[in-house]
N, C-alpha and C positions, 0 to 999 in steps of 0.2 A: 173501502178506501181506494180511490182511483190511483192508477199507476201512470207515471210519465217516464218514458225511456229516452235517454239522451240520443238524439238522432245520429245517424252515421252517414258519412259520405264515402261511397264506394269508388275505388280507383284501382284498376288492375294493371296499370301500365308498368308497375314495378313489382319485384318479387314480394317485398314486404310492404303492405299498405298501412300507413298510420291511420288510426281512427281519429276523425275530426268531429268533434261534438258541436252541434249548432243549437242555439236556443230555439225551441219550438215556436215561440211567439215573442218577438221583440216589440215591445209596446212603449212608445215614447211617453214620458210623463205629461206631455202636452196633448195626448190623444184624448179627445173629449168623448165621453160615452154618449151614445146616440139618444139616450133618454133626457139629455140636458139641452137647453136652448143653445144653438150655435149657428153661425152663418153657413151658407152653402159651400160645398167642396166638390169640384169636378172629379169624378172617379173614372170615367171612361169617355173617350172621344176618338173620332176617326183621325187617320194620319193627315198631316199637313198637305201632302201631295197625294191626292186620292184619285187613282185611275180606276175607272169603273168599266164593267163589261156592258156594252150597249144592248146586249141581248137579255139582260136581267134587270129586275127592279133595283132602284138605287136606295141604299140604306146609309144614312149619315148619322153616326152615333153621337149621343150626348147624354151621359148619365151623371147624376150628382146626388149628394146626401146633404142633410141639414135638418134643423129643428126650429121652427116647423118645416115640413117638407117643402122644398123650393118649387117654384113655377118656372116654366121655360119659355124662351122666345128666341127668334132667329133673325139674323140680317143676311142679306144676299147682295154682294157687291157694294157693301157699305150702307144699304138702306134696309128698312124693316121688311121682312119677308112675311106677308100675310098668308098664313097657311089656309085659312078658311076660304079664301077666294079661289084656290086651285083644287079641284076635285081629285086630282091625281096624287095630292100630297096629304099624308096623314101623320100625326104625331102619336107615338105609342103611349098608352095610358101609364101614369105614374113615371113618366120618362120624358126626356127631351129628344129622343131619337126620331128622326124623320124617315118615312118610307115613301118613296116616289114610285108609283106603279106605272111602268112604261112598257110592260110586256105586251099588253093588249093594245094600247094606244099610246101615242106620245113618242117623242124621240129623245135620246139621251143628250144630244147636242143642245136641246132647249134648256137644259138645266145645268149647263156649264157655268162656272162662276166661283166666287169666293164666299164661303158660308162661315158664319160665326154664331155660336150658341151662348145664351145668357141664362144662368140659373139664379133665381132671386127669392129671398124671403125677407122677413122684417129686420133681420140682422145684417143684410148686405146682399151683394150680387157678385157671382163669380162668372168669368167668361172663358170660352174655349179658345184654342188656336184658330187662326184663319185657315179654313179647310178648303183647298182648291180642288174643285170637282172637274175631271176631264175624262171623257170616254176614250177607251183604247181604240187604236186604229191598226188595221192590217191591210194596207192597199196592195193591189196587184202590180206585178212587173209590167212595165211598158213593153209593148210588142216590138221586137227588133229582129232583123234578119242577120244571122251570124254566119260569116264565111269560114270555110275550113282554114285552119292555121297550118301552114306547111313550114317546117323549120328544120334546120340542119342539126345533126347530132352534135351535142356539146354546147350549143348555144343556150342562153338563159331565156326564160319565158315567164310572163305574168298573165294569168287568166283573170280578168276583172269580174267582180260579182256585182257591185253597185246595187245593193238591195233598195227597195222603196223605203222612204222614211215612215216609220210606224211609231206608235205610242203604246207601250214603251218600245225602245229599239229592239229589233229581232235578234235571235241567235242564228249565226251563219254556220253552215257546214256543207261539204262537198260530197256528193254520192254519184253512183252510176244509175243506169236504167233499172237495175235490179235492187235498188235501194240499199246497196252495200257501200259503206264508207270507203272513200278512196284512200289507199295507204299513204301515209306521210312519213317523212324521214328527214334526216339532216339535209338532204338534197331537195326534197319537195315538202313544202309546208304552207299553212294558211296564215295570213297576216291578221293583225287586229282589225283591219278594215274589211276583212272577209275575202280579199283577193287570194288566189292560189299562186304561189311563187315557186319557180323551178330555178335552182342555181345553175343547172345544166340539164339538158334533156338527153334521154337515151331512147333507143328504138322501142323499148317496152312501154314508153310513155304514149305511144300511138294508140288512140282510141277515139270514138265518136260520141262518147257520152260523159263528158265533163259537165256536171250539172250542179249549180249553186242553189242551195235551199235556204229559205229564211223561215224560221219558226217563231211565231208570235205567241208566247206562252199565255198571255192574258186571255186571248180568245181561243187558244188551243188550235191554231190554224198554221198550215205550212204552205208557203208560196214557193214556186219553182221557176227558175230562170230557164231560158231556152238552152238545150244542150250545145256544148262547144266541141267541135271536132278538131283534133290535133293529129298531124301526120309528121313523123320524124324520119328524115332521110340520112343515110350515111353519105360519105363523100363520093363513093362509087355510084351509088344510086343518083346522087345529085347530078353528076356529069351526064349520065344516061337520060335522066328526066329532063334536064334543061335542053339537051339536044333534041329530044323527041317532042316534048309537049310544052314546056314552061319557059317563061322568061325569068331573068334574074329578079325582077321586082316582085314576083309572086312568092318569094321566100320571105319568111319572118326574119329580117336582117339579111346581111350579105357576107358575114364573116365566115371564114373556113373553120374547120374543126381543129382548133389548136388549144393547147393548155395556156392558161392566162391567170394573172394574179386576181385577187378579189376586187369586186366593185359593188358598192351598196346600191341595192334596189330601193330600199326604204330604210330610214329617211334619206332625203337628198342632201347633197352638200356635205360640208365638214362639221357644221354645227347646227343645232336647233334648240328650241325652247319648249318647256313643258310646265304647265301649272297644274297643281292638284290640291284638293282640300284636305285638311287635317282629318285623320281617322279613316280616310278612304284608302283604296289600294292604288299605289303608284305603279303603272304599267309602262315600261319602256321597251321599244322594239328596234331591232336591227336585223335586216335580211339582206344577204349579199349573194351575188352571183360570182362564178369563177370556176375554173377547172384546173386541178381537182376541186371537189366541193369544199368551200371554206368552212372553218369552225369559228364559233363566236365566243368571245370572252368579255366579261364586264368588270370594270373597276370604277372606284370613286376617287376623283383626283384629290380632293381635300379631306379625305377620311376613309374609314373602312366601311364596307357594306355591313348593315346590322345582321348579325349571325342568325338570330332566332326569328327574324321577320322577313328574310330574303328567300325567295323561291324562284326557280327557273321553269319556264314552260317552252313548248314548241322547240325542243332540242337546243335550249339555251339562247334562242333568238329573242325570247321575251323575258325581261327581268321584272318580277313583281315584288314590291315591298308593301307589306300589309301594315295597317294602323300607322300611317305616316304622320309625322309631326314636323314642326318647324325645323327641328334639328336635321331632318333628312333633306333639306334644301342643299343644293350644291351642284357640282359638275360631274356627270356620269359619262364614262367613256366606254364605247363598245369597239372591239377590235375583231375584224374578220381576217382570218389568216389561212393560207394554204402554202404548199411547198414553194410557190413562186413569188410570194410576197404577202403584204397585208395592207389593209386600209382601216382608218379610224374615223369615228364620229363622236362628237361631244354633245351631250344634251344637258342644257342648263335647267335645273329643276327648281321651281319656287313653290313652296308649300304655303297656301293661304288657309285661313281658318274662319269658318262661320262661328258665330258666338257660341261659347261653351261656358258652363257654370264653374265659377270658383266657389261662391257661396250663394246658394239659392235661398230665397226667403222662406221661413218656416212659420207655421201657425203659431200665434201668440195668445196665450190664455193669461189674463191678468185679473186680479181682484180689484174692486174699487179702491182708488187712491194709489195704486202701484205704478211704477215706471217700467218701460220696456223699449226694445228696439227691433226694427225690421231691417235686415241687411240683404242687399242684392248686388252681388259682385260677379262679373263675367269678364271673359277675355276673348280675343279673336284677332285676326289679321285681315283687315285693319281693326284697330281697337273699337269695340262696339259702343254705341250710345245707349245710356241707361235713361229710361223714362218711367214715371210712376202713374198709375191710375188708381182710383178708388171706386169700387162698385161699378167698374167698367167705364168710368168717365175719367178723362185726364184730370190729374189731381189739381191742376191749375183752375179747372172749371168746376171742381167740387165745392160744396159748402165748406166754409172755414171750420176748423176744429181746434180750439185753443190747446188741446192736450197733445197735438202732434207738431213736429218740426222736421222739415225736409233738409237733409244735408247730403246732397249728391246721391250716392247709392245707399244711403241710410236714412230711415225715418225714426225719429226719437219721440217716444211717448212719455208723458209725465202726468201724474195725478189723474189717471183715467177714470171715467165714469161709465155707467152702462150705455150711455148714448155714444160712447167712443167706439162701440162695436161696429166693424165694417170689414169688407174684403178688399185687400189691396193687390193690385197687379203690377208686376215689374216686367218691363219689356227691354231686352238688350238686343240691338240690331246693328248689322253692317250690310255691305253690299252683297254678302254671300248668304244671308239668312237672318233669322231672328229667334229669340227665346222669349217665352211668355210663361210667367209663374204666378199662381194665385196663392195668397197667404192671408188668413183672416186674423183680426184682433177681436177676441171674445172676452168681454168683461163679465165675470161671474164671481159670486161668493158661494163656495161649496165646501162642506166638510169633507175630510178624506174618505176615500173608499178604496178597497182592494179589489182589483179586477180579476186576479188569478183565483182559480178554483181552490177551495179550502181542503187542507189535509192531503195534498198531493204526495204521492210516493215516487221518488226518483231513484233510478238505478244507473250506476255508472261503473266503469272498469277502473281497477286500481291503476294509479299513476296517470290517469287521464283527468282533464278538467271537468268539473261538475258545475252546471249552471242551474241555480235554484231561483225560480221566478217569483216575483212579487210585484206584478204590474199594479199601478195605483193611479188615482186621480184625486185632485183637490184644488181648490182655489181659495186662498193663495197656495202656491206649490208646497206640498207637505215635505217634511223631512222623514227619512226612513232609517231605522236601526235594525240590526240582526243580532239574534241571540242563539247560542248553541245549547241544547239540553234544557231541561226544565228549570234549572237554577243557574244557567250560564250567564256570564257577563257579556257586555256589548263586544261584538267582534271588531277587531282592529284591522287596519289596512296593511299592516306589515305581513300578514299571511293571506288575507282575502282581498278580492277585488270587488268594489262596489260600483255597479253601473248606474247611469242616470235613470234608466227605466225601472230601477228597483231590483234588478237581478243581482244575486250574490254569486260570485264566481270563486270556486275553490280551484286554483290553478293545477294542483297535483293532489288528487284525492288518494288517501290512504285508508287502510282498514279502520283506523281509529277515527276517520272522518265520518263514519256511519253514525248517524244520530238524528234527533229531531231538531229542526231549526225553526226559529220564530222571527217573522218580520213585523215590526211595529211602525205604523205610519201616523204622523201627527201634523196638524197645523193649528192655527188659533181657534178653529171652529170645532175641533174634536180629535179623537184618536181611534185607531182600529188596528187589529193584529191578525196574523194568520200563521198556522203551523204547516211545515212541509217536512217530509221524512226522506232521508238519504240512505240508500243501501249501496255498499261498495263490493263489487264482485271481482273474482280472479279473472285475469285476462285469458283469452283463448290463445293457445300457442300450438304451433306445428312442431312437434318434437322429432319427427322424422320427415324430412322434405323429399320430394321426388328427385331423382338423380338423372343426370344427363345420360342418354342412351344412344348407342349406335347399333342399329339393327339392319340386317340384310333384308332386302325386299322379299316378301313372302314369309317372313319369320313371325315371331311372337314377342311382345314386350309387355312388361308389367311395371307400372309406376305405383309406388307406395307413398301414402301420406297419412301419418299418424297424428292425431289431434288430441290435445288435453284442454279441458275447459272447466269452468265453474260448474260444480255438480248441480247447482240450483237452476242452471240455464239449460236450454235445449239447443244443441248445436246441430247444424246441417252441413254436410260436406257435398260440394258441387265441383264437378270437373269441367273445365273449359278448354277449348282448342282455339288458340290464337285469340283469346279473350271473347270468343263466341261460343255458342252452344256446341256440344258434341254432335257429330252427324247421327242421323237416325239410321244407324247401320248395325246389323247384327254382329259385326266384327268387334264392336265396342261393348264391353261389359264392365260393370262396377260391382266388385265383391268386397263388401265392408269398406276397408280403407285402401283398396287396390283398384286401379284402372288397368284393364287388360285389353290389349288390341291384338287381334288375330289376323293372320294373312295380310301382313302389312304391305301397303302400296305407296307409291310416290306421293299421293295426296295426303298421306298421314304425316309427312315431314312438317312438323309444326312445333310450337311451344304449347305445352300442356300445363295448365294451372289448376291446382286444387285450392278451392275457396272454402274456408271454414268460417261460418258466421253464426252468431247468436243474435238475440234481439238487441244486444248492446255493442258488439264489436264484430269486426271482420278481419281475418288475416288470410294471406294467400302465399303460396310458394309455387314456383314454376320450374320446369325443366324442359329442355329441348330434346325432341326425338329427331335424330338424324337418320334418315332412311338411305342406306347405301346399297350399292349393287355393283356388279361388274359393269364396266363401261359399255356404252352402246357401240356398235360397229362403226369404224371410220367409213367415210363415203367420199364421193367425188374424186376418185383416184385419177390422176392425169400424168401422162408421160411427156416430158419435154427434154430439150437438149439431146436429141437422139444422135449419138455418135456410134462408131463401130464397136468400141469396147466399153462404153458407159452410157448411162441414161439418168435423167433426173426424174424422180417420182415425188409427186406432191399429193396431199390428201387433206380432207377436213375431218377433225376429230369428232366423234359422236359425244353424246352426253356423258359427263364423268360420273353422274349419279352419286354426287356428294363424296366421292373419294378420288383425289387427284390422280390423273394418269401419270404413271411413273416411267413408262417406256412404251415404245411401239416395236412390234416384231414384224419384220418384212419377210415374206415367203415368196418363192417363185415356183412356177410350173414350167417344165420343159415339154411343151405340147408335141414336139417332134419326136423325142426319144422316149419320154415317160409321161404320156398324157394322163391327167387325173391325179398325179402324185405331186405333193407340195413339199418343197425343201426349204430349209432355213437359209435366208440370204444374209440378214444382218439385224441388229437391234439399234434403235436410236432413242435418245432421251425423250421423256414425255412432253417436253416443251417444244420439240421440233416437229414440224409438219412437212418437211421435205428431206430427201436423202439422195445423195449421189451414189449410184449403184454401179459396181464394176461388173462387166459382162464377159462371157466367154463366146468364142466364135461358134457359128453353126448351131445356134439354139433358138428355138421359137419361145420367147419369154412371155409370161404373163405374171403379174404380181398381185399380191393381196396384203393387207395390213391388219394386224391384230393389236388392239389396245390392251394395256395391262394396268391394273391398279391394285391396291392392297387386298381387294376382295377376290380378284381373279382375272381371267382373260375374257375379253369380249368375243363374240362370234366374229369369224373372219369377215372382212369387207367383201363387197362384190369384186370380182377379178377385174384388173385393168385390161386395157386393150392389148393385143399381141404385138410383139416386136421381134422380128427375125434378124439375127446378126449374120454377117457374111462368114463364109468358110475361110479357114486358115490351116496351116500345117499344125500337126499336134504339138502341144507344149510339154507333154509328159510322155514318158516311156512306161512300159509295163513294170509292175512291182513284183516282189516275191519271186524273182528269177532263181531257178535251181537247176543243177545238172547232176542227176543221180541215176546210175544204171539200175535197171531192173533185172538184167541178165548179165552173165560174165562178159558178153561180147557186145553190149550196147551202152548208149548214153541217152537218157531220157531228159530232155530240156523242157521245163514247165515254167509258167509265169501267170500272173494275175492280169487278165485282159483289161484294157481301158473300158470305162463305162461310156455309153453313147454320148453323155454330156461332155466327156473329155476327148472325143474323137476329133472335134474341131472341123469336121468336114466329111464328105462322103468317101466311100472306098477305103475304109480302115483296114490295114494289113500290118504284118509284122515281119521284119527282116531278122532272121535267126542266124547267128554266126558263132563258130567254134573253131578251136585248134588246140593241139596238145601243149600243155604248159611248158614242158621241158624240151620241146623240139623246136626246129626251125621252120616248120611248115607254115604256109600262108593260111589266112583265115578262109574257112569254107563257109559260104552264106547261102541261104535259101529264103525266099519270100513266101510266106504262107498267109492264108486267109485269116479272118478274125476268129482264131482258135486259141487254145491255151496250152498246147503240148506239141513237141516235135521229137521223134526218136531217130537217133543216129546209130546205125548198125555197123557191125564189123570192127568194133573197137577192141584193143587189147584189154585184158582183165585189170581192173582197178588202176587206171592211169589218170592223173590229174589233167583236166581240160580247162581252158579259158573260154567263157561263154558270155555272150551279150545278146540282148533282144531289143530292137529299135522299132518304134511305131512309125507308120507312114500312112498318108491318105492321098487323095487325088491332087491335093495342093502341093504336098511336099513331105519331107522327113521331119521327124521330131529331133531334138538335140541329140548329140552323140551319147549313147547310153553308157552306164557303168559296166565294168567287167567283174564277173564273179568266177570263182574257182569251183568246178565240179569234178566228179570222178565217174569213170565208167564202172560197170557192174562188178560186184564182189563175187568171190568163190570161197569155198570152205578152207579153213587153215590146213596146212599140210603137215605140220610138225607138232608133236606133243611136248609139254614142258618137261625138263630134265632135272636130275639131281633133287628129287622131292624128298624132304626130310620132315619128320614129325617130332615135336618136343612136347611131352605130356606135362602140363603145368600143374594140374591137380586132378582130383577124381572126376571133375565135370568139365574141364577145360583143357584144350590142346592147341598148340601153335604149329602151323604148317609153313614150310619154306620151299621155294622152287626157283629154278633158273628160267628167265624169260626166253621165249622163242625168238628166232631171228625175224626182224620186221618184214623182210620180203616173203617169208613163209606164211605170213598172216593173210595176205591177199584180200585185204579189206580194212575197214575202220576197226581198230582194236576197241572192243567193248569191255574186255576184262578177262579174268580167269575164273573158272568155275570148279569147285571142289565137290565131288561126289563122295559121300561116306555113309557106312552102314555098320550095324552091329551084327557080329557073327554069332549065331545061336549056338547053344551047347550041342556038341556033336552027338551026345547021348540021346538028345530029343529027336534027332533025325528029321528035323522040320526045316528043310531048305527050300521048300516050294515058294515061300513068300519072304523075300528079303526086302525090307523097307529101306530104300535109299533116301538119304536126305541130301539137299543141294544148298550150297552157299556160293553166291557170286560176289566177286570183288572187282569193282569197276576200275577201269584204267590199267595202267601198266604196273600193277602191284606184283611183289615177289614174295609176299607172305600174307597169312591171314589166321584168324583165331576161330576155333570151333567150340562154341559154348554149348551148354545143355547136355553134355555127355552123361551117360549113366555110369556110376562108379562100378568098379570090379567087373569090367566088361571088355570084350575083345572086339576091336574095330578094324575095318579096312577102308582105304580111301585111294582116290586117284584125282589128278588135276588135268583140266583141259583149257585151251585158249578159246576165246569167243570173239567173233567179228559180226558185222551186220548180216552176214549170210547164215551163220550158225556156229556150231562147235567143231573144233578140230579133234584129232584122235586123242585118246586117253593116255595118260602116263602109266608107268608100271605101278601096279597096286602096292600100297604100303600098308603094313599091319602094325597095330599098336594096341597096348592094353592100358586101361585106366585103373588106378589103385583103389583100395577099399575106401568106403565112405560110411558115414553114420547110417544106421538102418532106418527104415520107416517104422511106423507103429505096428504092433502085433495085429494080426488080421482081425481077431476078435478076442474079447474077454468075457466069459460067462461065469456067473456065481450061482452054484447049484447046491442042493442038499443043505439048506440052512438048518442048524440045530440050535440048541440052547446056548452053546458056547463055541460053535465052530461054523465055518463056511468053506465050501469047496470051490476053488478057482480053476477054470479050464480056459485054455487059449490055443491059438495057432500062431506059428511064426509069422513074421512080416512077409507080405507078398513081394517086397523089395528089400531084401536083407542088405544089399549093397556091400556084401563081403561075407566073411565067415562069422556066424554068431558066436560070441564068447560067453555070454551069460544074459540073464534077465534081471532087472531090478524091479522090486515090488515095494511101493510105499503106500501106507494106509494110515488113516486116523479116524477116530470116532467123531460123530456129529450129535450134539445134544438137542433137546427139544426146542431150544432157541436158535438153532442153526449155527451154533458156535463150534469151531473145529478144535478137537483135542490134540494131544501130542502125536507127532508123526513117527511111524515105525518104518525102518528101512531094511529090506531083506534082499540078499543076493540069491539067485536061483540058477542052477546049471542050465546050459543052453539046450541040453537034450530033453528037458522036462516039458510037458504040455499040460500038467495039472498040479494042484497043490491044495492040501487041506490045512487051513489055519485053525488052530485050536486055542483053548483058554481065552476065548473072547467073552465079552460081557453079554449077558442075555438081554434080549429085547433092545438091542442097540444098533443104531445105523452107523455104517462105516462107509468111508469114501476111499476108493482104491485108485492108484496111479501105477501103470504097468509099462515098463520100458524094455526095449531090446538093445543089445550092445554088440559092437564089433571092435576090432582093434583101433578103429578110427574114432570111436567114442560112442556116446549114448544117443539113441534116436528119440523121436517124439513119442509122448505117452498116449496110451488109451486109458480112459477113466471109466469107472463104474461105481455104483453104490449098491449096498445090500444091507439087510437087517437080520440079526439073529432072532430066533423065535423066543416065545415066552414059555414054551414047553419042550419036552424032549423030542416030540415028533413035529416036524415042520414040512409043509408042502414044498415041492419044487417051485422056485420062483416063476410065477406065470408070466408069459410075454405074448402080446398080440402084435403081429406085424402085417404090413401090406393090406391095410383096409381099403377096399374099393367099393364103389357104388355105381350102379347102372339104373337110371331113372326112366320109367315109362310114364304114360299119361296118368294112370291111377295107382301105380305102385312103384317101389324101388327094390332092386335086388342088391343086397349088401353081403360082401364076402371078406374073409380075413384069414390069416395064418396064425395058429395058436401053438405055443410051447408051454407045457406045464402039466399039472396033475389031471387025471381023468375025472369023470363024474362031476363036472362043474356046470353051473348055469351061466348063460350069457344074457346080458341086458343091453339093448341098443337104445341109446337116447338120440332123438332127432328133433329138428324144428325147422321152421321156414326161415331162410336167410333174409336178413334185412335188405340185402341188395336185390332181392327178387320181389320187392313190394308190389310190382305191377301184376304179379301172378298169384298173390296171396288170396286165400279164401277165408272168409270169416267163419271159423269152425263152429262158433256159438250159434250160427243160424242154420247149421246142417241138421236134418231130421234124425239121421242116425246118431249124431252126437247127443242130441237132446234125449233120445230114448235110452242111450247107454248111460248117461248121467243119472237119469231117473232110476235105472236098475241099480246102479252103484249106491245111490242114496238109500234105496230100500234095503240093500244088504247091510249097509252100515247101521241103519236103524235096528235091524234084527240083531246084529252083533252087539249093539249097545244094550238091548233088552236082555240078551243072554248073559252078558257080563254083569248087569245089574242084579239078575236073579242069583248068579253064583256068588256074587259078593255078599249078598244078604245071608247066604248059607254059612259063610265064615269058614269054610274048609280050606285045606291046602291044595294047591295045584300040583300036578306032576312035576312041573319044573322046580317047584320048591324042594321036593324030595331030592332031585338031582343036585340042587344047589347045596343042600345040607351035606351031601356025601362028597362034594367036590372039595379039593384041597384049597382052591383059591376062589373065595366067594365073589371077587370082583369080576372074574371072567364070566361073560354072558354066554351060556351054551345055546346052541341052535339045534333044532330037531334034525336028526341025521336022515330021516326018511324023506323029508320034502324040503329041508333047508330053511323052513320058516322059523321065526323067532319063538322061543318058549314063552309060556305064560307065567306071570309072577303072582304070588299070593299076596293078598292085601291084609292077611292076618298079622304079618310082621310089620313093625315100623320100619321105615327105610333106614337100614343100618349104614353107618359111616364106613368109608373105605378103610382097609387096614393100612397101618403106617407103612410107608415104603412101597405099597402096591398101587399101581395106577394103570389106567388104560393108555397104551402108548400113543404118543401124538401122531404116529404114522398110521394109526387105526389097524394094527395087525391083529390077527385072530389065531386061535389054536388050530392045531393040525386037524382035529375032527371037524372043523368048519371048512375044510378045504373044498368040500363039494358045494360050497355056497356060491352065490353070484360074485362075479368080478367086481361088482360095485363095492363089496365088502373090503376089497384091498385098496380102494381109493378113498375118495371123500364123498361118501354117500352116492347119490345119483349124479354127482358132478364129476365123476371120473373122466379122464381125458386120454387121448391117444397122442403119442409122439408123431412127429412128421414122418418117421420111418415106419409107423404102424405099431410100435411097442406101446404097451399100456403103462401109463405113468401114475395111475391112481395110488398104487401101493407105495411108490417112492416119492410121492409129492412132499415137498418141504413146507407146505402151507401149515401154519400154526392153527390148530383147532382149539376152540374153547371147550374145556373139559366138562363133562356132565356133572351137575351139582350133586346128584345122588348116586353116581357111579353107573347109571344105566346108559350104556353107550348108544344103543339103537333099539329101544324097546317099541318104537312106534312102527305100525305097519306101513308099507309103502303107500304113497298117495295114489288116489285113483288115476290121476293123469299119468304118473310114472308106470303104474301097473298096466295101463293101456299101451304104453309105448315100449313094452318089453315082451320078450318071448323066450322060450326055452330052446 
């Protein structure tokens, strides 16, 4: 079954393009199939005005169809053209086209004339238009001698072209000797007549090669006028030239170079008239001269210019209106204007019209006995005359036909017969042209036939119109009906549209429109039908459109375009740039639904469109890529208005690069004082291109400008020219003036010197002046070179002085400087503070009071008072070599201060000294005070030793800082059960002279937590805590403790050491591994040869052990450990061999007995005394025992809750091979 897809019209000028469906084949019901008898119809002919190339053969086209096939004949200039008599003329077979061979011999001019073709068969004759044959012409310019044009700057100038008349008229343009087009502008432009107009001339218009070229497109030739030489003089040159060589008459005009209002160069006068034909382009022109250059504006006096048909060319000097109609007639005004005035010109436009069709006659097919009409209606300006011909003969001269009647532009037919068949010609003509149309009357009796292919399958998109074809023919004209589905009723016009050519239109196709449609065609001679099938598809949609992007030059951008379409259709996604193809550039890549552009440049600034299309529809979405960058550097810096203290700087901005310039930064260089260093001068808005700059004297200025936009700063512009300002007296004095003595008998005056920029002239010096503040002395002054310090000697100690420093140069002095107060040099204070008193606030804080020293004794700036205090050691210790003194300084004129952080129950001594800028004065008399008792620190240590079944021994040392006399100790302790819950707290008081205590009547195998405090009369101090566990038997090893674990690593080994407290004869196991933070130095142990060999040996030993165990099990005997177990009081306790510390072996003859009620392995994994020679691992959590930060072993006292063994076997498994390798005795 053939498919027919509704065609689509592509338009990408908008973001979303509607799909427009066109009928593939629109066939009139009057289109006669070519297998039926019919009069001739002209199908192709040459244009009415046919300009030929005289260098090629002439081909005059005339093609026609008909049944029987028509024969052809020609007339030339109104008479029969006998082709057979001219050997150069041939008619193509089965055609009326003439070929005149003039390449070898013959001339084109011989065959100029008006030709007309006639196609004739037994049913009638059709004629072509009158075809006017003219050969193209491209004549040469006439030779002429052109003198040089000498003209004054500012005058107007017209360079004539006057090309030779050609056929068709040539295209005019101006170029130079290098075939480069001459630049045109608002000032210089080419007129419609080809002349070159200068509104005013400038010196740069001087050249010797103004050449007008005429291009004749038909013959592909270019003709050249003689070059025109133009010399433009300025007024100064004019005076010199006239005096030396020329007379006034040799100049083009005689007016001086002055500004003047506009004057029209073309057209002349104030009014003119223009005629144009309908549908042509109306071109109106106004070119004016003047200085400054005038601008042109266009208006229509009696209406508005048509918006969509109006275009300007040649810098608005030419107004074009396309497709003009009679409504465009009227008065058009052009206005030339400059700053001195304006001039106007009015052009009256009349639009005439060659004849154009209103209703062209159409072929008429009638059956015998029917009636019909031929209508020929045309319009024009003036109104065209309508005339009829039949079979190429004026109807007045044709044989009479009783079936026809002529009524002006209409022919009426009634009761036609087969003899009424003929071809009628309608001619509509006026003075501007003519129209000729052929229309036949064909009388036939023919049953209906369907011309559309049977069982076509149409595909259409939902919500779009569907056009189902059923082209037909029959005579008389058949009727047509459409049905939907196999049992559908006749379709009605309320939903569907029925076209005259038989096409069924479904204006808005829906999913339920999909079906089989049948067209039935009938006339009185018969009936025929045809089925077509319609499929309705989902529309293609862009579900994610590309988005507007702003990217900096050199960056990367990605546009995304996601498409959803009907699954039965194949969609293609295409990307366009400005509606054209993407550049063939490796920077552009398409990845699925993404367009990626790398290394973006300015050329990539465009609109990018993704176009998704299937065989049925097309959709598109566009997004703009805006390429931005920092602005280009400003240029053309110019200094004007050069004054002593200001200058005007102007510049031309560089390209903004799609990001508006927000400001300009102006910098200056002082080439005289700091060459090569640029300083900030000022900022101006981005809309400003000039700046008034304030200047300083005696500076050699150069300026540069930096443009700024949202992306960043441009590169600096080229530096401007230099401008040196005149010298002047300084405007500033030195800053940071100080007078400070460095010795008791001098005054050092210092200042911050002026920069060279501020010197304002040569010979910069400083006048330094001083006198005592409280005396009547005159100012003492000295002028020094460009330095920053002056020392006055022989001054009294610490006396106030008035000081000032003034700048001067060779031009004069700076303004009077300000006065500052300084002091001569300081000396050490002479007197110590008196009446020093100490008030002890508490055990750690004391308050000190003193009387201030007399101001005169300070001999300098008072900085404050300084307290020295220290703790006096116990005399019994005889350690007075090192007395650590502490210092507290109290700024300003203070008379008291607080001493914090004292130690309680201590003996202190202090003294006070006054401090000035030079140093400390003598110390006051020492004052002694004592601090009261305070709460003690924690006991130095607490050890729990000799654990037994129901007792623990505590040992301790007094606090290192008792802070008083110890009165007692307080011991608090409480049990901790297996779930880490605390029991009742027991509180005991212990005499201060004790250092150990045995706690009795404790619960066996129980963990206790102890809190131990020391006390003085001031209260209880901070506690020290410890935990311990009673044993499960009478004998308990001393609580083991490991401290101060250290490791020293080498390349292939590590040396590990520690301090141990506890029972003798124990084994130590060291567990180690590679730290996760040292991953870069890890070695895969599994790949080491020694490791593989060791593991093989271990595996072999385990295998032998398993075999031995299996043999002994089969014997069914008891193991030695079983005998021990039977003799032991508590079967849950697992003994270990005392000789090597390994676990005993169990007999398998006994079933695994349950644990006795109330008996369990402690959660802290304690063992009996006889196991004390075992590894320390047994006191912790298997091989996971840990060390405290201080090195003590915490495995035994770990609070981690262990899962109890199901059968009471606490640790019957041998150590793993890996752990065995990582341990040593």
